[in-house]
BAVEX-530618 format. One record per residue (C-alpha): residue number from 0; residue in three letters; chain; x, y, z. Coordinates in pm, whole numbers, plus 50000, padded with zeros to 5 digits. Layout:
PT   kolza   gukol   kero       u       v       w
PT     NUM     ALA      A       X       Y       Z
...
This chain:
PT   kolza   gukol   kero       u       v       w
PT       0     MET      A   50000   50000   50000
PT       1     PRO      A   50148   50340   49909
PT       2     LYS      A   50245   50565   50197
PT       3     ALA      A   50247   50923   50069
PT       4     TYR      A   50461   51218   50168
PT       5     PRO      A   50307   51510   49973
PT       6     SER      A   50540   51779   49842
PT       7     TYR      A   50435   52092   49654
PT       8     CYS      A   50755   52225   49506
PT       9     TYR      A   50616   52360   49180
PT      10     PRO      A   50298   52551   49083
PT      11     ASN      A   50141   52219   48979
PT      12     ILE      A   50079   51888   49152
PT      13     SER      A   50371   51687   49286
PT      14     ILE      A   50336   51371   49495
PT      15     ASN      A   50632   51201   49658
PT      16     ALA      A   50591   50865   49830
PT      17     HIS      A   50737   50535   49939
PT      18     TYR      A   50562   50230   49800
PT      19     ILE      A   50595   49929   50030
PT      20     THR      A   50619   49601   49841
PT      21     GLY      A   50623   49257   50002
PT      22     MET      A   50894   48997   49957
PT      23     HIS      A   50746   48665   50071
PT      24     PRO      A   50964   48362   50159
PT      25     VAL      A   50905   48019   50009
PT      26     GLU      A   50810   47758   50271
PT      27     THR      A   51003   47430   50270
PT      28     ASP      A   51049   47138   50510
PT      29     SER      A   51416   47213   50562
PT      30     ILE      A   51621   47524   50630
PT      31     THR      A   51809   47621   50313
PT      32     TYR      A   51887   47984   50392
PT      33     LYS      A   51929   48183   50710
PT      34     LYS      A   51792   48535   50696
PT      35     GLN      A   52058   48806   50704
PT      36     LYS      A   52041   49152   50858
PT      37     SER      A   52009   49310   50515
PT      38     ASP      A   51711   49091   50420
PT      39     ALA      A   51378   49264   50464
PT      40     ASP      A   51026   49122   50462
PT      41     VAL      A   50912   49433   50279
PT      42     LEU      A   51116   49665   50060
PT      43     PRO      A   51037   50036   50025
PT      44     PHE      A   51058   50185   49677
PT      45     TYR      A   51042   50558   49618
PT      46     PHE      A   50833   50722   49348
PT      47     LEU      A   50750   51076   49247
PT      48     ALA      A   50453   51175   49032
PT      49     TYR      A   50433   51520   48873
PT      50     MET      A   50119   51634   48690
PT      51     PRO      A   50117   51979   48523
PT      52     LYS      A   49780   52153   48521
PT      53     ASP      A   49565   52147   48208
PT      54     THR      A   49746   51848   48052
PT      55     ASP      A   49662   51480   48015
PT      56     GLU      A   50015   51361   48089
PT      57     GLY      A   50277   51388   48359
PT      58     VAL      A   50610   51252   48480
PT      59     LEU      A   50654   50946   48700
PT      60     ILE      A   50998   50873   48848
PT      61     LEU      A   51048   50530   49007
PT      62     GLN      A   51323   50384   49222
PT      63     ARG      A   51485   50064   49102
PT      64     THR      A   51718   49854   49316
PT      65     GLY      A   51915   49598   49117
PT      66     LYS      A   51662   49397   48916
PT      67     TYR      A   51374   49493   49146
PT      68     GLY      A   51128   49774   49084
PT      69     ILE      A   50761   49867   49121
PT      70     ARG      A   50651   49976   48776
PT      71     SER      A   50422   49677   48721
PT      72     LYS      A   50275   49672   49073
PT      73     LEU      A   50218   50046   49081
PT      74     GLY      A   50059   50031   48736
PT      75     ILE      A   49817   49759   48853
PT      76     PHE      A   49732   49965   49163
PT      77     LEU      A   49659   50278   48956
PT      78     ASP      A   49454   50084   48701
PT      79     LYS      A   49238   49943   48979
PT      80     TYR      A   49201   50281   49149
PT      81     PHE      A   49088   50457   48830
PT      82     ALA      A   48853   50173   48735
PT      83     GLU      A   48682   50201   49074
PT      84     ASN      A   48683   50579   49115
PT      85     HIS      A   48699   50735   48767
PT      86     LYS      A   48487   50537   48523
PT      87     GLY      A   48593   50575   48161
PT      88     PHE      A   48948   50686   48245
PT      89     LYS      A   49268   50487   48261
PT      90     VAL      A   49637   50547   48324
PT      91     GLU      A   49914   50451   48083
PT      92     ILE      A   50275   50434   48203
PT      93     ASN      A   50522   50459   47915
PT      94     PRO      A   50902   50498   47923
PT      95     LEU      A   51032   50852   47873
PT      96     ILE      A   51228   50797   47551
PT      97     GLN      A   51177   51119   47360
PT      98     GLU      A   51481   51136   47134
PT      99     GLU      A   51535   51511   47162
PT     100     ILE      A   51535   51492   47542
PT     101     ILE      A   51787   51209   47534
PT     102     LYS      A   52011   51411   47301
PT     103     LYS      A   52004   51710   47538
PT     104     ILE      A   52099   51486   47828
PT     105     LEU      A   52376   51326   47622
PT     106     TYR      A   52518   51660   47503
PT     107     GLY      A   52536   51788   47860
PT     108     GLY      A   52769   51512   47978
PT     109     THR      A   53130   51397   47945
PT     110     ILE      A   53203   51082   47745
PT     111     LYS      A   53421   50848   47952
PT     112     LYS      A   53403   50530   47748
PT     113     LEU      A   53328   50441   47387
PT     114     ARG      A   53243   50086   47281
PT     115     CYS      A   53221   49959   46924
PT     116     VAL      A   52999   49650   46943
PT     117     LYS      A   52969   49357   46704
PT     118     TYR      A   52674   49129   46779
PT     119     GLU      A   52694   48754   46720
PT     120     ALA      A   53053   48746   46600
PT     121     PRO      A   53149   48395   46485
PT     122     SER      A   53343   48199   46744
PT     123     ASP      A   53610   48100   46490
PT     124     ARG      A   53748   48453   46536
PT     125     PHE      A   53887   48337   46874
PT     126     ASP      A   54190   48126   46951
PT     127     GLY      A   54226   47936   47277
PT     128     LEU      A   53867   47821   47330
PT     129     ASP      A   53809   47460   47437
PT     130     GLU      A   53826   47216   47148
PT     131     GLY      A   53505   47043   47051
PT     132     HIS      A   53286   47324   47186
PT     133     GLU      A   52958   47400   47016
PT     134     GLU      A   52983   47682   46763
PT     135     THR      A   52817   47966   46950
PT     136     PRO      A   52811   48331   46836
PT     137     TYR      A   52964   48586   47072
PT     138     ASP      A   52934   48961   47110
PT     139     MET      A   53264   49144   47055
PT     140     GLU      A   53362   49493   47165
PT     141     ILE      A   53651   49731   47109
PT     142     VAL      A   53660   49972   47401
PT     143     LEU      A   53823   50314   47433
PT     144     SER      A   53845   50464   47784
PT     145     ALA      A   53970   50806   47893
PT     146     SER      A   53892   51084   48138
PT     147     ARG      A   53728   51263   47846
PT     148     ILE      A   53682   51138   47489
PT     149     PRO      A   53651   51437   47248
PT     150     ILE      A   53392   51303   47006
PT     151     MET      A   53074   51492   47094
PT     152     GLY      A   53107   51710   46782
PT     153     LYS      A   53105   51405   46556
PT     154     ILE      A   52807   51260   46744
PT     155     LYS      A   52606   51580   46691
PT     156     SER      A   52700   51577   46322
PT     157     LEU      A   52593   51211   46297
PT     158     PHE      A   52248   51294   46431
PT     159     GLU      A   52208   51613   46226
PT     160     THR      A   52296   51439   45897
PT     161     GLN      A   52119   51116   45996
PT     162     SER      A   52426   50922   45888
PT     163     ASN      A   52481   50553   45945
PT     164     ILE      A   52625   50475   46287
PT     165     LYS      A   52905   50278   46119
PT     166     SER      A   53047   50603   45983
PT     167     LEU      A   53113   50746   46329
PT     168     ILE      A   53441   50569   46407
PT     169     GLU      A   53711   50439   46174
PT     170     LEU      A   53901   50149   46328
PT     171     ARG      A   54237   50146   46153
PT     172     ASP      A   54436   49822   46146
PT     173     PHE      A   54130   49632   46271
PT     174     ASN      A   53916   49405   46057
PT     175     PHE      A   53613   49482   46272
PT     176     ASN      A   53279   49566   46115
PT     177     TYR      A   53087   49684   46421
PT     178     ASP      A   52706   49703   46443
PT     179     THR      A   52666   49994   46682
PT     180     VAL      A   52851   50234   46912
PT     181     LYS      A   52770   50274   47280
PT     182     VAL      A   52901   50560   47494
PT     183     GLU      A   52930   50581   47870
PT     184     VAL      A   52860   50938   47975
PT     185     GLU      A   52912   51108   48310
PT     186     ILE      A   52625   51344   48388
PT     187     ASP      A   52611   51528   48720
PT     188     GLY      A   52821   51259   48889
PT     189     SER      A   52620   50966   48750
PT     190     LEU      A   52714   50736   48461
PT     191     ARG      A   52467   50674   48177
PT     192     ILE      A   52504   50442   47877
PT     193     PHE      A   52360   50539   47539
PT     194     ASP      A   52336   50320   47228
PT     195     LEU      A   52399   50578   46953
PT     196     GLY      A   52268   50337   46691
PT     197     ASP      A   51924   50330   46852
PT     198     LEU      A   51847   50608   47098
PT     199     ASN      A   51496   50468   47135
PT     200     LYS      A   51652   50192   47346
PT     201     ALA      A   51764   50453   47596
PT     202     ARG      A   51587   50492   47926
PT     203     ASN      A   51619   50770   48176
PT     204     TYR      A   51801   50563   48437
PT     205     TYR      A   52023   50743   48688
PT     206     ASP      A   52263   50558   48917
PT     207     ILE      A   52249   50750   49247
PT     208     SER      A   52384   50473   49470
PT     209     ASP      A   52675   50685   49590
PT     210     GLN      A   52457   50992   49651
PT     211     VAL      A   52183   50861   49880
PT     212     LYS      A   52203   50800   50253
PT     213     LEU      A   52107   50454   50380
PT     214     ASP      A   51898   50364   50683
PT     215     LYS      A   51965   50081   50928
PT     216     ASP      A   51823   49829   50679
PT     217     ASP      A   52050   49956   50398
PT     218     ASN      A   51760   50119   50211
PT     219     PRO      A   51785   50479   50087
PT     220     THR      A   51628   50726   50327
PT     221     PHE      A   51324   50908   50194
PT     222     GLU      A   51481   51249   50256
PT     223     SER      A   51800   51177   50061
PT     224     ILE      A   51640   51008   49760
PT     225     ASN      A   51365   51271   49747
PT     226     LYS      A   51618   51556   49742
PT     227     ILE      A   51808   51402   49448
PT     228     THR      A   51492   51314   49255
PT     229     LEU      A   51358   51669   49277
PT     230     ILE      A   51675   51791   49105
PT     231     TYR      A   51623   51545   48819
PT     232     LEU      A   51256   51639   48800
PT     233     LYS      A   51346   52004   48763
PT     234     ASP      A   51571   51920   48465
PT     235     ILE      A   51296   51711   48302
PT     236     ILE      A   51043   51993   48346
PT     237     LYS      A   51280   52238   48174
PT     238     GLN      A   51300   52007   47873
PT     239     MET      A   50939   51883   47852
PT     240     TYR      A   50748   52187   47976
PT     241     PRO      A   50960   52495   47902
PT     242     SER      A   50657   52725   47941
PT     243     LEU      A   50644   52639   48312
PT     244     ASN      A   50998   52771   48380
């Protein structure tokens, strides 16, 4: 059940809350695992919902911890609530993948790593694998790392001219026909990965693990995660709703 902590930081509607989700153990006849201090019967997940006035859309920011999240459960809860209280209306939750917004985020960061990726490269390109193994395709990467890789100008030109991603980087002395280029970008202290060959695969994920404060159960405190999320929300509002700034 959601436990709300309302916050009105903008001249519209903003709701900040923790959503408590249950993690139920599987019963067996024998003890196979002893519960650790860090294990919790219920896990709190933060979310923030922002709804500008006079629009039929808004922004929903959800916490994700490892592979766990609440998008599905929260969506089911909202569907049920609207079905029972607002007949004829429903809520759709879609990823924020507007290409222009992603480009603005990308352009504002520092590229730390560049990866040329070849999908399903034939295994006969490798020496030293076990003999008699099944012929299985592998993904191959050539990686360039630095404190700052000066290639943002070429990336902007690639998008503006709508050129093929394979024209971005020339790999001299390598017989390597890559399929796409991925960049690891540092933005406001967090690292983001973008597939330049398909920006529609991008999601607005921010790693804030080193920025939040943890409680006694090693979960982010509401105050710390809320403070960071409001900063990200402000940036999203500038890009999606410039008339509100």
